[in-house]
N, C-alpha and C positions, 0 to 999 in steps of 0.2 A: 146556679152551679151545672144545671142539666146541660146548657147552653156549650160553658166551656167544657163539659165531659164531651160533647158530641163534638165540638172542634178537635178538640184533643185524640178522638178516635180517626178523624178525617186525614190527619197529618202524622199519625201515625205508621201508616204505611211506607210513607215518603221517608220517614226516620227511618224505617226498619232497613230499606232498600239503601240508605246512604251509609249507614252505620259500617257494613263490611268493607265500604272504600276508603276510610279511615285511616288505618293502619300504612297502607300502599300510597295514600294520597300526602300523607304526612313524610315520608319517605323521598318520594321523589320532589316534595316540596323543601325538605332541608338539603337534598343533593342540590337542588337549585338555587338555595340560598349559598350555601356553600361555593358553588361554580361564581357567582356574583362576587363573594368575600375573595376569593382567590385572585379576580381580575384587579384587585388594589395592589397585590404584589408586585414589585419590579421585572421585567422582562415577562411577564406572564398575560399583562393587561392587553396584549394584541390577540390573545386567543379569544376566541367567541365564548360566552358562558354557556352556549350549546354544546361546544367540542368540549370545555372541561368535564359538564354536566356526564356526557355520555363515558368519558373516560373514568370519571370516578364512580358511576355504576356498576362498569365492567369490573374496576378494581373491588368492590365490595362484593360482586355476584361470583368473581372467581377466587376470593379469597374467604370469607365468611358467610357468603352465600344471602340468600333472601328468605323469609319464613312464608311459610304458607297463608298466612294472614295477611300479607302485605298483596298478594296476588291480586286481588279483584281490582284494588286501586292503581296497580302499578300498570295493568290493561286498559284500565278509564284512561288513565294519563295518557296512554299510547294512542287513545281512538278517540275518544270524545272530546277531550280537551286539545287534543290536537286540532282537530276538524275545526272547533271552535277557534282555535289562534290563527288559524290561517285565513278565517272570515276577517280576524280584526287585522291581518296584514292590510287589507284595502283600504284602513283609515289613513296608511301612511301613502296612498297614491291619488291624483286627481289626473282629471283630462287636461287642464291646465299646464301640470309636468310634463305629462307627454307630449304635448304641444312644442315645449321650451326645447325637446331633443332636436324637432324637424323630421323633416319629411327621409333627407340623407342619411340622417344618424339611424332615425327609425328602422330603415332599410338597413344598415349597416348592421343593427342589431339582431334584425328579426332575418337574416341571411346570414350571419354568423352561428344562432342557436340554432337554427333549422340544419344547417350545411354539419356541425358537432354532432349534433344525436343522430343524424342518419350516419357519418362516418363512425362514429363511438360504438353504434348498434352493429354495422356489418363489419367493422374489424373485431369486435366480440364474439361475434357468430363465428368468423373466421379462425381467429384464437380459440373456438369450443369451449367458451364459458359459459357459465348457464345464463339463458335469458334474462331471467330477473335482476341477477344481480349486475348485467351489463347495461339495463334499462334504467337502474338506479345510479349507475356510475354515470352514464349519458346525461340524466337529467341534471345530476350535482353539478356536473361540469358547464353545460350548457345555461342553465337558468341560474340556479342560486344556493348552489351550496349545500349546506345540512339542512335546509328547508325543503329544496325541491327535493333529495333525496325521502325526507318522512310524509312529503305530500305525496311523491308518485307511489310509495309502496302503499297505501291504501286501495290503489288498485293492482298493482304488481302483486302485494301479498308474497314478497320475498321471506325469508327468515329472518330473524335478527340481527344473525351473524351478518348476513348480506348486507344489511342495513349499517352495521357497524363498521363493516369493511369498505364501503361505497363513501361513507362519512369521512372516516381515515383518508381515503384516496383525494377526497376534495378539500380536507383541511391540508397534508403535506403540499399539495402542490399550490392551491391558494397563496398560503403561507410563503411559498417559494415565491410566486408571483409578486406579494406584497413587498418585497425584498431589492428583486432584480428590476421592476418595473420603473422606479423613481431613475436607477442608473443609466438604463437605456432610453430614457427621454431625449436627452441632449443629443446622445449619439445618433439617435435616429431623427433627430431635426422635427418633433413635434410640438407644435404650439401648445398652450394650454387646453384650448378648446378639444384639438384633436388628442392630446395625451390623455384626457380626460375621459372623451368617446372611447378610445382603445382600451383603457383602464375597465370602464363601465360595462364594454361589451365582453368582455372575456374573463375577468377577474370572478372569483368564484362566489365569495361572500360578499354582502354588503358591510362589513367591517372592515373588509380585505379591502374592498374598493376604495375607502374613503382613506384608510391609511396609506395607500400607494399615492393615490391622486393628489391628495393636501401636502405631500411630502414635495409635489412638483412644484404647486403653487397652489391660491386660496382658488383662482378661477377654476383650476384643472379640478381641483376636489368639488367644488359645488357643480360643477357639470358631471362630471364621473358621476356624482352620488345620483343626479336627476337619471343621466344614461343608464345607471344601473336598476334604477326604481323602474324603469320603462322596461326591461328586460324582465323583471320579477312580475311584472304583468301579465307577460304571458306563461305564466305558473299556470295559471287557469285553463286556458285552450288545451296546452300541452296533456296536462292530468285529466282532462274531458275525455279527450282522442287516444291516451292509451286506456280509460276506464271503458271507452266502446271497443276497442279492439280485443279487448279483456273479455268484454261481454260477448262479442263475437266468437271468439274463440272457446268459449264455454258451450254457444250453440252448438257449434260444429262438431268439437270433439268431445263435449261432455264432461264428467268429474275427471276421466281421466285426464284432461289438461290441466286438473290443478287450478280450474277458475269457475267453476260451478258456482251459481248464484252471486256472478260478479254483478253488483250494480254501478251506473254512474253516479260520481262522486258530485252529490248535489253538495256540499259544503266550496266547491270550487264555482257555482253559481253564486253564492253567497258572498263569495270571496268579489265577482263582478259586480255584485249588487251594491256592496258597500263602498266599493271604488265611486260607483255611478252615484250614491248618496253622497259622498265627501266632495264630487264635482258641483252637486247642485245644490247642495245645504252647507251655509259659511258654520262648520263647526268650530266651537271656541277652540282657540290655542293651547290653552289651559288643559280643555279635555285629550286633547289630541298629545299633549307631552307626556300625561298620565297615562293613557293608553298604549302610547308607544312600550316604554318599560315592561307594563304589566303583560303585553303579547309576545314579548322576548322572554319572559318568565314563563308563561305557561308552555311556548316552545323549548323552553331548556327542561322543563318537568317532564316535557314527551320523549325527549333525549334522554333523559337520566333514565326514564323508565326503560327505552329502547337498552338503555347498557345494564341496567338489571337484570334483563334476560337474554344477555349474549353468553355465550361460553367462549372461551379464548380459545380453546383445544379445539373448538370446530371454525373458529377463525382461522385459526394457523393452517387447518387443512384446505383452505382455497389456495393455498399456496401463492406464489408471485404475477401469476397471468394476470389477474385484475389489476393489481397494483402498474404492471408495466402498461397495460391499457390505458387505466387512468395517466400515466405519464402520457402517452402519446395523445390522448384526448386533450390536455392541456399544451402540447406542444402544437397541436392542430387550433385549438379555437385561438391562440395568442398570435401565431402566425397568419391565420386565415382571418381573423380583425384587424389585424395590421394591415395587410392589403387591400383590405376593403376601405380602411381610414386613409390609406395613401393615394388611394384612387378618389378620394374625395376633397382632396387638398388643392 
């Protein structure tokens, strides 16, 4: 009995720290489950569960509101669960997949990403939009949609309203691309390989790439998915670079810059390490098949938490300029990547 009592005493601090998280985790988990369930409804299934979750979260926050008891768990979902999920994303990538894209394809993807990010940040500054929101829209457009927005925000530290606005931008224009690209494939005389590369290099979300490219053909769909995963791989270096810039700003301008005590996003290094591990070790397909939906669900919980912290009145206060920036970024990435794809034919 003495040993059991000692064990209970040793675990009690962990239990004590975990209990305050449960209401918020239950709420974000329930929203995540609802988002997955809603995808089974006709005409809703094309939307990512992450997008549905942030919408549900915003609706709850701006109608009934959230209780103070849920605050700790919501914050935990936005931070710790988000970082863990991004690390798990690495299990969806291998070095072999990157090699399938080829040197020319990888050059198209990298050049498109860099050019889009630079163009978007330049135009955002020119339009007088807050730097943090600009960086979120730039990352979401140039890399991988909502996942890139929330990953970038770990170092950008924008408001939840900025995150919600950026997610809305990449959702709207990524959805437009999902329907428009298949109509343009034959008009632009792109073969399945080049159509897949164009879709993978420029459409925002992985699910949107899959939906658009497979409408063209199975070959286009498979190559588009691989090209998009290669683009996702660039999330880590971009977030690390932004973290370094944020830390430099903090050192240069101090707390007044709003980025004091910025740390490099070590979870991004974890993402790269998991990609390397997945490339060197043959992880059973059954394990990967389980981890992929778990990763998506964890990201969905993080977006639900973002929605639960979003005040729609503050969102409206942002005005139309960021939306116009998102539109310009979308048109740029679509046209610039198409130009590069055409040059490789």
